[in-house]
N, C-alpha and C positions, 0 to 999 in steps of 0.2 A: 504494500500500500504506500502510495506517495504521501508526503507530509501534508497535502492540502485536500485530500479527498473527503475528509471528515471535518469540515470547517465548523460544524456545530460544537466541537469540543472547546473552542474558545471564541466567544462572540465579540463583536466590535466593542471597544471600551473596556474589555477585561484587563486585569493587571497582572503582569509578571512580578512575582515576589522577588525583587532584586535585593531587598534588604536582608533577607535571611541568608541563604547559602552564598555568601559573598564570593567564595572561592570557586563557584561553579564555572568551569572552563568553557561551557557551551553557550554562555550568554554573550550577546552582541548588542551594541548600541548602533542604530542605523540613522544617520543624519542626512540632511539634504533631500528629503522625500518631497515629491510633488504633492500639492494640496489634494490632488485627485487620486493618489495612490491608495488603494484599499488594502486591507489586511490580506485578502485573498491574493491580490497582485504580488505583494511582498513575499508572502509564503510561497507562492508558485515560483517566483524568481529564485529565491534562496534554496528551494528544495533541490535544485540541481547540484548543490554543494553537500547535501546530507539531509537527514531526516529532521524536519522542523517539528519540535514538540509543542512550542507555544509561540505566539506572535501577538504583539499589540502595537497599534499606532496611537500615539498620544493625541488627544483631541481637546479643544477648548471646552470646558464644562458648560459654558453659557451658549456658545454658538454651535457646538458640535463639530466645528471645522478642524481639520487636521492641523497640528502645530508643526508639521514638517519633520518629525522624528519618531522613532519607535524602538522597540526592543524585540529581539528574537532569541529564542532558546533552542539550540540544537541538541540532539541526543548526546553528542560527544564533541570533544575538543578538536578532533581531526577535521570536522566540518568547518569550524571557525578558521582553522589554518588554511583550508582550501579557499575560503572566501577571501582571506587576507593575501593569498598568493596571487590572486587576480588583480592586476593593476587598476583597471577601471571598471566600474559597475554603473550601467545605465538602466534606469527603470522609468517608464512613462515619460521618456524624453529628457530626463534629468540625470545628471551625474550624482549618484548617491555616495555617502561616506560611511562605510561600515567600520566599526572599531570594536576591539575586544572590550567587554564590559566586566570588570572585576575590581575588587578592592585594591587600593594602592598598596604596592608591596615595596618594602625597603626598610631602611633603618628607622624612619619616622613613622609612628602610628598615624592614621588619618585624622586630620583636624577639620576636614571640609566635608559637608554633606550636600547632596542634591535634594531639593524640596520641590515636588511636583504637585499639580492639582490646585495651584493657587488661583484664586479669582483675580482677574486683572485689577479689580477694585481694592484688593488688599494693599494697605499702605506699608511702606518700609517700617514705619513706627509700630504697626501691629505685628509685623514679623519680628522686629527687635524685641518688643514686649514679651511675646510668647516664647520665642526660642532663646531669649536672654535668660529665661528661668532655668535653663539647663546648664548655663555657664557663661563666662565672659566671651562676647563676640568680638572678633578681630575685624571682620569684614563681611558685608552682604553684597552679593552681585545680583543685580536685577536686569537680566538681558532684555533688550528691546528688539522688536521685529523690525528689520531694516526697511521692509516695504511699507508697512502701515505706520511705523514710528510709534507703535503702542507697546506697552509692556507685555512680555511673554508670560505664560501661566506657570512659571517656575522660577526658582532662584538657587543660588549657591551660598551657603553660610560657612564661614571659616571661623572656628573657635581658637582661643589662645592656647588650648591644650586638647588632648584627645579624650579626656574623661567625659565632657558633655556629649560627645559623639556616641560613646558607649551607652550613656543614659538614654539618649534620644532614640537609639536603635532598639531599645527594649520594647518599644511599641511601634508598629509599622505606620499606623495612621494617627494623625493629630488633628484636633479641631481648632481652627482659627476663625473667629467670627461665625458666619453661617456656612462655611465650606470645610469639607474634610480634605486634608492634604496627606500625601504620602512622602516618605523620604528614603533616600538610598545613600 
């Protein structure tokens, strides 16, 4: 069976749990997606490299429109290697940017977290108030959409040390205002 024959196993908007098994070598971040690329399109394209176990395209919670990136989980790390061996990947007329998605490895424990599912209305102050409760924040990055010049529905938070990250990851979802957010 190819990886996309049973698309019912993961519906649009489902979430890959990237916060738990951080060392899972089959996870990939896929950036640069066309707004029109569907989960089926992405799964179908990547299935040529190996069995796709799960796939999600991140969407704006308000508009439902693609945010231009997603995550794919392959059955094994060899599939990820095959994807990375290919120099260029084009899908729906756009050059896409697949990258290995795993915890930072090295001497320094991670101090930076990805927070997704933010409402574009969530202020930097609200983010600081909530996530500051876990520890001292060094920096908050709030990426902008270069085409619309509006805030994207995610941010990166860098803490002064790794302890707040450990505390934060004990729960996958957090409530800020009226929206539930997830972190990685």
